[in-house]
C-alpha positions in Angstrom: 110.5 127.2 107.3 112.0 126.8 103.9 115.6 127.9 103.8 116.2 131.6 102.7 119.1 131.7 100.3 120.2 134.0 97.5 119.5 131.6 94.8 116.2 130.5 96.3 113.2 129.4 94.1 110.1 131.4 95.2 107.6 129.1 96.9 103.9 129.3 97.7 103.3 127.4 101.0 100.1 125.8 102.3 98.9 126.7 105.8 97.2 123.4 106.6 100.2 121.3 107.5 102.1 121.3 110.8 105.8 122.0 111.2 106.6 118.3 110.8 105.7 118.7 107.1 107.6 120.6 104.4 105.3 121.4 101.5 104.7 124.0 98.8 104.6 124.8 95.1 107.2 126.7 93.1 106.3 129.9 91.3 107.1 130.9 87.8 109.3 133.9 88.8 110.2 135.2 85.3 111.8 138.3 86.9 114.3 136.1 88.7 114.7 133.4 86.1 114.3 135.0 82.7 113.0 134.5 80.1 110.8 131.5 80.8 110.8 131.4 84.6 111.8 128.6 86.9 110.8 125.2 85.5 111.8 121.6 86.1 111.9 119.9 82.7 114.5 117.2 83.2 113.9 114.6 85.9 117.5 114.0 86.9 119.3 114.9 90.1 122.1 116.5 88.1 119.8 118.9 86.3 120.5 122.6 87.3 116.8 123.2 88.0 116.5 120.2 90.2 119.7 121.1 92.0 118.5 124.7 92.5 115.2 123.4 94.0 117.0 121.1 96.3 119.2 123.9 97.5 116.2 126.0 98.2 114.6 123.2 100.3 117.9 122.4 102.1 118.1 118.8 100.8 120.2 116.8 98.5 119.0 116.5 94.8 118.6 112.8 95.1 116.0 113.3 97.9 113.6 114.9 95.3 111.4 112.1 93.9 109.7 112.6 90.6 107.6 110.3 88.4 107.1 110.0 84.7 103.6 111.5 84.7 101.2 110.0 82.2 97.8 111.6 83.2 96.7 108.3 84.7 95.6 107.0 88.2 98.5 104.8 89.2 99.9 105.6 92.7 103.2 104.1 94.0 104.6 103.7 97.5 108.2 105.1 97.2 111.3 105.1 99.4 114.7 106.8 99.2 115.8 103.9 97.0 112.9 103.9 94.5 113.8 104.4 90.9 112.0 106.8 88.5 108.7 105.1 87.5 105.6 105.9 85.4 102.8 107.0 87.6 100.9 110.1 88.7 101.0 109.6 92.5 103.4 108.8 95.3 103.1 107.9 98.9 105.9 107.6 101.5 106.4 107.2 105.2 110.1 107.9 105.1 111.3 111.3 106.4 113.5 113.3 104.0 111.9 111.8 100.9 110.5 114.8 99.0 107.6 113.8 96.7 107.4 116.1 93.7 104.7 116.5 91.0 105.0 118.8 88.0 102.0 120.9 87.1 100.9 123.6 84.7 97.1 123.8 84.9 96.6 120.4 86.5 96.1 120.3 90.2 98.5 118.9 92.7 96.9 117.1 95.7 99.2 117.0 98.7 98.1 114.7 101.6 99.4 114.2 105.2 98.4 111.6 107.7 99.8 112.3 111.2 99.1 108.9 112.7 101.4 106.8 110.5 102.9 109.4 109.6 102.9 109.6 105.8 102.7 112.0 103.0 101.4 111.7 99.4 101.6 113.8 96.2 99.1 113.4 93.3 99.1 114.9 89.8 95.4 115.4 89.1 94.3 116.7 85.7 90.9 116.0 84.3 92.0 112.6 83.0 93.6 111.5 86.3 90.7 112.8 88.3 88.1 111.0 86.1 90.2 107.8 86.3 90.0 108.0 90.1 93.5 109.0 91.2 92.2 110.4 94.5 90.2 107.3 95.3 93.2 105.0 94.3 95.5 107.0 96.6 93.2 106.8 99.6 92.6 103.0 99.0 96.4 102.5 98.9 97.0 104.6 102.0 94.3 102.6 103.9 95.4 99.2 102.5 99.1 99.5 102.9 99.3 101.6 106.1 95.9 101.2 107.8 95.4 104.9 107.7 91.8 106.2 107.6 90.7 109.1 105.4 89.1 110.8 108.4 92.5 111.7 109.8 94.0 113.1 106.5 94.9 116.7 105.9 94.7 117.7 102.2 95.9 120.6 100.1 94.7 121.4 96.5 97.2 123.5 94.7 96.7 126.4 92.2 95.5 125.2 88.9 93.2 126.1 86.0 90.1 127.7 87.6 86.5 127.1 86.9 86.2 130.6 85.4 88.9 129.9 82.8 89.1 126.2 82.2 87.0 125.5 79.1 86.4 121.9 78.2 84.4 120.1 75.5 81.1 118.3 76.0 82.8 114.9 76.3 84.9 116.0 79.2 82.1 118.0 80.7 79.9 114.8 80.8 82.5 113.2 83.2 82.0 115.9 85.9 78.3 116.7 86.3 78.9 118.1 89.8 81.7 120.5 88.8 80.7 121.9 85.4 79.2 125.3 84.6 77.6 125.9 81.2 77.4 129.5 80.1 74.8 131.2 77.9 76.8 130.5 74.8 76.8 126.8 75.5 80.5 126.6 76.6 81.5 124.3 79.4 83.8 125.3 82.3 85.3 122.8 84.6 86.1 123.6 88.3 88.8 121.0 88.9 89.4 121.9 92.5 85.7 121.7 93.3 85.6 118.2 91.8 88.7 117.1 93.7 87.4 118.5 97.0 84.0 116.8 96.4 85.8 113.4 96.0 88.0 113.9 99.1 84.9 114.7 101.1 83.0 111.7 99.8 85.9 109.5 100.7 85.8 110.7 104.3 88.4 113.5 104.5 87.0 116.2 106.9 85.9 119.5 105.3 87.9 121.4 107.9 91.1 119.5 106.9 91.0 120.5 103.2 92.8 123.6 102.1 91.9 124.9 98.6 94.4 127.3 97.0 92.7 130.2 95.2 95.3 130.9 92.4 94.4 130.4 88.7 97.3 129.2 86.6 95.7 130.5 83.4 94.9 133.9 84.6 97.8 134.7 86.9 101.3 135.2 85.4 103.1 134.1 88.6 102.1 130.5 87.6 103.0 128.4 84.6 100.1 127.5 82.3 100.0 125.2 79.3 96.6 126.6 78.3 98.0 130.1 78.2 101.5 129.5 76.9 101.3 126.3 74.9 104.5 124.5 74.1 106.5 127.3 75.8 104.9 126.7 79.2 107.2 125.6 82.0 106.3 123.3 84.9 105.9 124.2 88.5 106.8 121.6 91.2 104.4 120.9 94.0 106.2 119.0 96.8 105.7 117.4 100.2 107.9 115.6 102.7 108.1 114.5 106.3 111.0 116.4 107.9 113.9 114.3 109.0 
């Protein structure tokens, strides 16, 4: 279990991973961290928010691995010594390396493969999803570690829901399987449905995919760029193999 301490950051935890895996996503928690809520904005081990998150998880700040996210499909294999890079996905087989992705309407995809073992964290907005970040990650996991998708366990985090995530026709055309068009001609993207579909197509078992129900736009316990604009903070979705 995540350490319970007075200065703890509230965490929403998946139920799909075993005890060997530490995983979750931070909550906004405005009441505890006024006025904006808890948010990681500076990707530095010395930043107070990074240090607070590390304290909550019972690790050292340098164990939290972030990337400069660019809404792309690049995925990197990282170790404890890896520097900050530009990509939207990380994979590691090193215990104690905490892979972190920052989200506020995009979906975090957390993966675990017990046979290697390894974990992965992907930042999947509509751009990264359309560019194939899920497929890239699974190809890398198979190519670098010989790990088959049929043994993966996957978690799709809270994100903008299909009921509230309005997109234009150009974006809608990229996701014919996951778009709803209403009577007024507006398009609504269900990002988690699309990501789940891609995981299934790649061979991840249906019973091994956990889909969170939370909507970042509609629920104030989450950060949302669509709702709050430039004032929106960022949640951190994380996963690690316990040491």
